[in-house]
C-alpha positions in Angstrom: 0.0 0.0 0.0 3.0 2.3 -0.4 1.5 4.3 -3.3 -2.1 4.5 -1.9 -3.4 7.7 -0.3 -2.4 6.6 3.2 0.9 5.3 1.9 1.9 8.7 0.6 0.9 10.4 3.8 3.2 7.9 5.7 6.0 8.3 3.1 6.1 12.1 3.5 6.1 11.7 7.3 8.9 9.1 7.3 11.0 11.4 5.0 10.4 14.3 7.4 11.5 12.0 10.2 14.9 11.4 8.5 14.4 8.2 6.6 17.3 7.7 4.1 15.6 5.4 1.6 12.0 4.5 1.0 10.6 1.6 -1.1 7.0 2.3 -2.0 5.4 -0.9 -3.2 2.0 -1.3 -4.9 0.4 -3.9 -7.1 -0.1 -1.5 -10.0 2.6 0.1 -12.1 3.9 3.5 -10.9 2.2 6.5 -12.5 3.6 9.9 -13.6 1.8 11.3 -10.5 3.7 8.8 -8.3 7.0 9.9 -9.8 6.2 13.5 -9.3 5.3 12.9 -5.7 8.4 10.9 -5.1 10.6 13.7 -6.5 9.2 16.0 -3.8 10.4 13.9 -0.9 13.7 14.7 0.8 15.1 11.1 0.6 15.8 8.4 -2.0 12.6 6.8 -3.2 12.2 3.5 -5.1 8.8 2.9 -6.7 8.2 -0.8 -6.9 5.4 -2.8 -8.6 4.9 -5.9 -6.5 2.2 -7.9 -4.8 3.5 -8.6 -1.3 0.6 -11.1 -0.9 2.9 -13.5 -2.9 6.2 -14.8 -1.7 8.1 -13.6 -4.7 6.6 -10.1 -4.5 7.4 -9.7 -0.8 11.0 -11.0 -1.2 11.4 -8.6 -4.2 10.4 -5.6 -2.1 12.7 -6.6 0.8 15.6 -7.1 -1.6 15.0 -3.7 -3.1 15.2 -2.2 0.4 18.6 -3.8 0.9 20.4 -5.0 4.1 19.8 -1.7 5.9 16.0 -2.2 6.0 14.9 -0.9 9.4 11.1 -0.9 9.2 8.0 -1.9 7.3 4.5 -0.2 7.2 1.9 -2.6 5.8 -0.9 -0.3 4.6 -2.4 -2.4 1.8 -6.1 -3.0 1.9 -9.1 -3.8 -0.3 -12.7 -3.1 0.6 -15.6 -5.1 -0.9 -18.8 -3.8 0.6 -21.8 -6.0 0.7 -23.9 -8.1 2.9 -22.7 -11.7 3.3 -25.6 -13.0 1.2 -24.4 -10.9 -1.7 -20.7 -11.6 -1.5 -19.0 -13.8 -4.1 -16.0 -15.9 -3.3 -13.6 -13.4 -4.7 -15.2 -10.6 -2.6 -14.3 -12.6 0.5 -10.8 -13.5 -0.8 -9.7 -10.0 -1.9 -9.5 -8.4 1.6 -7.8 -11.5 3.0 -5.1 -11.5 0.3 -4.4 -7.9 0.9 -4.2 -8.0 4.6 -3.5 -11.6 5.7 -1.4 -13.0 2.8 0.6 -9.7 2.7 1.3 -9.9 6.5 2.4 -13.5 6.3 4.7 -13.2 3.3 6.3 -10.0 4.7 6.8 -11.8 8.0 8.6 -14.6 6.2 10.8 -12.2 4.1 12.1 -9.7 6.6 14.8 -10.1 9.2 15.3 -8.1 12.4 13.4 -4.8 12.3 13.1 -1.7 14.4 9.3 -1.6 13.6 6.8 -3.5 11.6 3.4 -1.6 11.6 0.2 -3.1 10.2 -2.6 -0.7 9.3 -5.8 -2.3 10.7 -9.3 -0.9 10.8 -11.8 -0.1 13.5 -14.2 -2.4 11.7 -12.3 -5.3 13.1 -13.0 -4.1 16.6 -16.5 -2.5 16.3 -17.9 -4.2 13.3 -19.3 -2.3 10.3 -22.4 -3.0 8.2 -21.5 -4.6 4.9 -17.8 -5.0 5.8 -17.8 -8.5 7.1 -15.0 -9.7 4.9 -12.9 -6.6 5.6 -13.4 -6.9 9.3 -12.4 -10.5 9.3 -9.3 -9.8 7.3 -8.2 -7.0 9.7 -8.9 -9.2 12.7 -6.8 -12.0 11.4 -4.0 -9.6 10.5 -4.1 -8.2 14.0 -3.9 -11.7 15.5 -0.8 -12.4 13.4 0.8 -9.2 14.5 0.1 -10.0 18.1 1.8 -13.3 17.7 4.9 -11.6 16.4 4.9 -9.1 19.2 4.5 -11.9 21.8 7.6 -13.6 20.4 9.6 -10.5 21.0 9.7 -9.5 17.3 8.9 -5.9 16.2 5.3 -5.8 15.4 2.4 -3.4 16.0 -1.2 -3.3 14.6 -3.2 -0.1 14.8 -6.9 -0.2 14.2 -7.5 3.1 12.5 -10.7 5.0 12.1 -11.2 6.8 8.8 -8.5 9.4 8.0 -10.3 12.6 7.0 -10.2 13.3 3.3 -7.7 10.4 2.6 -8.0 6.9 1.2 -11.3 5.1 1.6 -12.8 8.1 3.5 -12.3 10.3 0.6 -14.6 8.2 -1.5 -17.5 8.4 0.9 -20.6 10.2 -0.5 -22.2 13.1 1.5 -25.0 10.7 2.5 -22.6 8.0 3.7 -20.6 10.6 5.7 -23.8 11.9 7.3 -24.9 8.4 8.2 -21.5 7.7 9.8 -21.8 10.9 11.8 -25.3 10.1 12.9 -23.9 6.8 14.2 -21.2 8.6 16.2 -18.4 7.7 13.9 -15.8 10.4 13.2 -12.7 10.9 11.2 -9.1 11.5 12.2 -7.1 14.4 10.8 -4.0 12.9 9.0 -1.5 15.0 11.0 -3.0 13.6 14.3 -3.0 10.1 12.8 0.7 10.4 11.9 1.5 11.7 15.4 -0.2 8.6 16.8 1.7 6.4 14.4 5.0 7.7 15.8 3.8 7.0 19.3 2.4 3.5 18.7 4.8 2.0 16.1 6.3 -0.3 18.7 3.3 -0.7 21.1 1.8 -4.0 20.0 -2.0 -3.8 19.3 -3.8 -0.5 19.7 -6.8 1.4 18.3 -7.1 5.1 17.3 -10.8 5.8 16.9 -12.7 9.1 16.6 -15.9 7.8 18.0 -18.6 9.5 20.1 -19.2 6.5 22.2 -22.5 7.4 23.8 -24.0 8.2 20.4 -22.5 5.0 18.9 -23.9 2.9 21.8 -27.4 4.4 21.4 -27.6 4.2 17.6 -25.8 1.0 16.9 -26.4 -1.0 20.1 -29.8 0.6 21.0 -28.4 1.8 24.4 -26.9 -1.5 25.4 -23.3 -0.9 26.4 -20.9 -3.6 24.9 -18.3 -4.8 27.4 -15.4 -3.3 25.4 -16.7 0.2 26.1 -18.2 -0.3 29.6 -15.5 1.9 31.0 -16.3 4.7 28.6 -20.1 4.8 28.6 -22.5 4.9 31.5 -25.4 2.5 30.9 -28.7 4.2 30.6 -32.1 2.6 31.4 -33.9 1.2 28.4 -37.2 -0.6 27.9 -37.3 -4.4 28.3 -37.2 -6.4 25.1 -40.9 -7.3 25.3 -41.8 -3.7 25.8 -39.7 -2.7 22.8 -41.1 -5.3 20.4 -44.8 -5.3 21.3 -46.0 -2.3 19.3 -45.5 -3.6 15.8 -47.0 -7.0 16.5 -50.0 -5.3 18.2 -50.5 -2.9 15.3 -50.2 -5.7 12.7 -53.1 -7.7 14.3 -55.5 -4.8 13.7 -56.9 -3.9 10.3 -55.2 -1.0 8.4 -57.4 1.6 7.0 -56.7 5.1 5.8 -54.2 5.7 8.7 -52.6 2.3 8.8 -50.4 2.2 12.0 -48.1 -0.4 10.5 -47.5 1.8 7.4 -46.9 4.8 9.6 -44.5 3.0 11.8 -42.5 1.5 8.9 -42.5 4.9 7.2 -40.9 6.4 10.3 -38.2 3.7 10.2 -37.5 4.3 6.6 -37.2 8.0 7.1 -34.9 7.6 10.0 -32.6 5.0 8.3 -32.5 6.8 5.0 -32.2 10.3 6.3 -35.5 11.6 4.8 -37.2 14.6 6.2 -40.1 14.9 3.8 -43.0 12.6 2.9 -42.4 9.0 1.7 -44.9 7.6 -0.8 -46.0 4.3 0.7 -46.5 2.8 -2.8 -43.0 3.8 -4.2 -40.5 0.9 -4.2 -37.7 1.8 -1.7 -35.1 0.7 -4.2 -36.2 3.7 -6.3 -35.7 6.0 -3.3 -32.0 4.9 -2.9 -32.3 1.8 -0.7 -29.1 -0.2 -1.0 -28.2 -3.6 0.5 -26.7 -2.1 3.6 -29.7 0.1 4.3 -32.0 -2.8 3.6 -30.1 -4.9 6.2 -30.5 -2.1 8.7 -34.2 -1.8 8.0 -34.6 -5.6 8.3 -32.8 -5.5 11.7 -34.9 -2.6 12.9 -38.1 -4.4 12.0 -36.8 -7.5 13.7 -36.1 -5.5 16.8 -39.8 -4.5 16.8 -40.7 -8.2 16.9 -41.2 -9.2 13.3 -38.6 -11.2 11.4 -38.9 -10.7 7.7 -36.9 -12.6 5.1 -33.7 -10.7 4.4 -33.7 -11.5 0.7 -37.2 -10.1 0.3 -36.3 -6.8 2.1 -33.3 -6.5 -0.1 -35.4 -6.4 -3.3 -36.5 -2.9 -2.1 -40.3 -3.3 -1.7 -42.5 -0.3 -1.0 -43.6 0.6 2.5 -47.1 -0.7 1.7 -45.6 -4.0 0.6 -43.5 -4.2 3.7 -46.6 -3.6 5.8 -48.3 -6.5 4.0 -45.3 -8.7 4.7 -45.4 -7.8 8.4 -49.1 -8.6 8.7 -48.6 -12.0 6.9 -45.7 -12.8 9.2 -47.7 -11.9 12.4 -51.0 -13.4 11.4 -50.3 -17.1 12.2 -53.0 -19.5 13.3 -53.7 -19.6 17.0 -52.7 -23.3 17.2 -49.2 -22.3 16.0 -49.5 -24.4 12.8 -48.4 -22.7 9.7 -48.5 -23.5 6.0 -45.2 -24.3 4.4 -42.0 -25.8 5.9 -42.4 -26.2 9.6 -38.6 -25.9 10.2 -38.7 -22.2 9.3 -40.9 -21.5 12.3 -39.8 -24.2 14.8 -36.2 -23.8 16.0 -36.3 -27.0 18.2 -37.5 -29.1 15.3 -34.9 -27.4 13.0 -32.0 -28.3 15.4 -33.3 -31.8 15.8 -33.5 -32.3 12.1 -30.0 -31.0 11.6 -28.8 -33.5 14.2 -30.6 -36.4 12.6 -29.2 -35.4 9.2 -25.7 -35.2 10.6 -26.0 -38.7 12.1 -27.3 -40.1 8.8 -24.5 -38.4 6.9 -21.9 -39.8 9.3 -23.3 -43.4 9.0 -23.4 -43.1 5.2 -19.8 -41.9 5.1 -18.7 -44.7 7.5 -20.4 -47.3 5.3 -18.8 -45.9 2.1 -15.4 -45.8 3.8 -15.8 -49.4 4.9 -16.8 -50.5 1.4 -14.0 -48.6 -0.4 -11.1 -49.0 2.1 -12.2 -51.7 4.5 -13.1 -51.2 8.1 -10.7 -49.0 10.1 
């Protein structure tokens, strides 16, 4: 990640700190802009095209640095936003290759260092909607860095919040930035981030986050304080789960009419989640109003918190508020005896777990019989 936006920030900072030679590696060929930026630095700069996620690429970069290599900053990263149901195999692999494979191959290629800094992300610590693969990649990289540090080798992983106006944060739309702010998520000024980099480069695992914790707890965790921030946020009283989830079910059991309470409730959720202040036409498909997969997942979760569990795939198609209201009523209006049409396993978790157990036993028996037939009894 040496020629990414964060990489150039770090390169300029290292040059100002007195670095004699910098090797800035990236998977793409150097551009004229890269060469112009390199010429402005007060030290020797080598622009390398290499993929450090491969053994040959990592060794090539270390060889270019030469025997006087004193430190490594691993700032490569790739983001593939999307809910898990929408991610393809390569969407899961790309962040892992950038973070995990790069960490492993550099670890194998380098010798003794003064510092080895891995650029992690707050998503690994706090989670982030639509960034499951990215969060996992950063968490695994942090664990690998921790192992190096525990063995007495130079290694530090810093879970960064977004750097203001730089890198991935620079690509955020105004709507995405407003949504982050509403959730209590801030951005770090690059100069402050670099000051923290200097202070934490040899400190093991740390996090630098510009988060308004009370807001984050209220918006993301609905007022329930996660253990990791229990020392930062005072718990506030909040309604019991049955009190929080009773309203939508009760409304759904009554007929609608001109002022349908279910439609009004869902409209309020949509306006809050999507940041609308004006009217929302109940018959307009939400996908036409800008509902994406991440917002759909948040809407689905909010409806679930109100006591009704809608199929996530259906919500992601972007139905209208009126269609959502119909789905809610259909989900709530089950027969009094609890019997439902369709597969019973979708509504009976005990039966579902038992069925999975039985299928597992059957599969194990079949595999044992096949093994005995093919290779003889063990």
